[in-house]
N, C-alpha and C positions, 0 to 999 in steps of 0.2 A: 427557555423563553427567548424567542428570536429577537424580540424588541430589546432585550437586555444585552445584546451582543454589540461590540464595536470592533474596530480594526485591530486594536492592540491586545485585548484580552477578553475573556469570557466571564461574565458575571455569574456567580454561582448562588445568588441570593434567592432565586425563584425556582426551586426544584419541586415539581409536582409529586414525584413518587415518594412514598413513605419508606424510609430506611429502617430495616429491622435492627433492633439493638444488638450491639456487639457481644460476643461471648466473653466469658471471664478471662481477663488478661489481654483482651484484644480490643482494637478500635477499628473503625471503618474509614477507608478513603474512597473518594468518588470524584467525578468530574466529567465535563464535556470537552471533546476535542473537535476542532473545526479546521477546515482549509478554505482558502479563498483565492479565486482568480483575481488578477489585478483589477481593482475598482469595480468588482462585480459582487453578486450575492455570495454569502458564505454557505458552505455545505458541511455535513458531518463527515468526520473521518471514521467511516464505518468498517467494522470487522478487523481492526488492526490490533496488534499485540501491544500490551502495556505492561511494563515491569515496574514494580515498586521497590525502591532501595532506601536504605538509611546509611548515613555516614557515621561510622563508629569513631567517637572521639578518642577512645582508649587505643584502638588499633590503627586509626588513621586510614582506614580503607572503607570502600563502599560495599555493602552486603545486601544481596537481593532478598526481599521478604516475600514477594508473591508475583505471579504472572496472571494477567487477566486479559479480556478482550472487550473492545467497544461493541455496542449494539448498533442497530440501523440508524439511531439518532446520534451516534458518536459518544454515547454515555457508557461509562464503566463504573463499577463499584465492587469492592472486595474487602474482606476483613484481613487485618494483619496483626501481628504481635505489636503491642504498644511500644513506640520508640520515638525519640527525638530525631531531628535532622532528616526528615523523610522527603523524598522527591520521586519523580517518575521519569521513565525513559520510554519512548514510543518508537515503533518500527514502521517502515513503509510497506507493510504487509502483515500477514498473520502467522508467519512461520511455514505455512503450507505454500502460500504465494509469497515470495520475497523479492524485493527489488534491491540489487546490489551493484557494487562498482568493481572494476578490474576484472581480470579473466576468471577469478574465483568467485565473483559475486559477493564480496564482503557487504553484509546488510547495511543499508542506510538507516540511521536512527537519529533521534534528537533527545538530548537530556535537558530537562527543565530543573536544573539544580541551583539556579541563581537565588531562588527563594525556597527555603526548606521549612517543613511543617513539623510541629510537635503533635503526635497522636497519642492521647492518653487512653486509659482503659474506659471503654464505653463511649468514647467520642466518635462523632462522625465529622470528618474533615473534608471540606470541598477544596480540592487543589486547583488553583487558578493557573491557566496556561495561556500563552499567547497564541493567537490564530496563526496557522502555517500559511502565510500568504505567498503568492508567486512573485510579489514585488522584489526588485533587487534591493538588498541592503547589505550592510557589512557584518551583521550578526550571524546569519545563516547562509551557507554556500547555496548558490542557485541550484546546483545539481541535487543537493539534499532535498530542497523544497519540491523540486520537480518530481523526484522519486516518489513522493507521497501521492501526487496526483496520478502518476503512472500506476501505482499500487491500487488506487481506488478504481481505475478503469479495469484492471485485471480482476479485482475482487468482484466487481459488478458482473463481468463476463462469467466468472466461476459460479456465482450464485445463480445466474440464469441457466447455465449448463447443469448444475446440480438439480434444479427444479425440473428441467426438461427430461433429464435422464433418470430422475428419482434415485440417485446414488451420489456418493461423495466422489469428487474428482481429485485425482492425485495432484501433487504439487508441481510447481514450476518455478524456476529461477529466472528473473528478468535482469539482464545485464544492461546498465545504462550509465554513461553513453558507450555504445559499442565502438570498436575500431572502425575508421572510415572504410577499410578494405572489406569489412564484414557487412556493414550496413544494417538494415532491419530485416530480421529473418527468424525462423524457428529451426532449432536443431533437435530432431527427434531423439537421437541416442542419448543426449545429455539432458533432455527435458528442459531446454534452455531457450529463452527468447532474447534476442539481441535487439536493442532499440537504439538507432543512431540519434544524434543530438538534434538534427534539423531534417524535416521532411522536404522542405523547400526554402527558398529565400525569405518567404513570408510566414512560414508555419514551423513552430517548434514541435518536436515529436511528443512532448509531454501533454500537449493540448489535443493531440489527434487520437481521441478515444476509439474512433472507428478502426484506425490502423492497429492500435494496441490490441483491441478485441479480435481483429482479423488474425493476428499472429497467435493469439490464444486459441482461436478456432482451429488452427493447425494442430495444436496440442490435443484438442478433443478428437480430431480426425485420427491422430496417432493412437490414442487410447481406444478408440472404437475399431481400430485396424481397418480403416477405410482410406488410408492415405496412399493413393496411387499416383500422386504428383511426382513427375520425374525430377522435381527440385532443380530446375534450370532457371536462368535469367528470364524475366518476363516483364511485360508492360501492358497497361490497359489497352493501348492502341495497336498492339501487335496482332497480326494474324498468326497465331502460334503454330498452326500446322504448316504454314508456309515458312515461318522462321526456322523451324527445325526439320523441314522437309519430311514430316511424318504426321499423318492424321492421328495415329494412335497417341503419340506423345503430346500433340497439340490438344487433343480432346481431353486426355487425362489431366493435363495441366490446367485447362480451362475449368473443369469440374473441381479440381483440387483447390483452385484459388477462389472459386465462387461459392462453394459449399459453406466454407467457414465465414 
């Protein structure tokens, strides 16, 4: 219920869907996940991976109970073995698309373990989580929050490509932020997209969905084996054939950069 949302948390009091009863020895956890640009409307965190954990008081460790995914509305629901001290961990992607940090793309994630829930047999527990806002605060690093918006842009591009091609598109890792020397680009051999932190002095890259989707388009070109781009430096305002003294390279680069 959009009217039940506020900046800090999502109210779970008004869920329209009917939850099926849990099987013997199991309970159900569910919830809505949202993200928000600064002082703007909230949006669902669609298609992301959600892991459910419990903290074992006996062992003093966290144990994973289940993995599920949000739908288009940011809603998830899954049955788990009944346990106390249950919490969720969410990722800035779905495992197929993953936004990560460092040269190895360590996945960005958020744990909501400040409040833990007791899930008894036959219970349905609505897990309340804070909205992932792009506002600067001391609780969540800015890069972690930004990764979730980058992931949403890539998932939207992937869903469009899936529909247009009528097939599942293989995964890609998005490195954010990339090293300044690398900038924003796609590396075919590694199926990796690098996203620099800032597009310009006035625009952060996590906000630039068109640019993120553009780089994802290179991934689709590669999968379709139509990537003829010479992969050289380029700019919107350059006459590429003149720049590289080659009509062939200039034309292939122009098509390679415009198709996606």
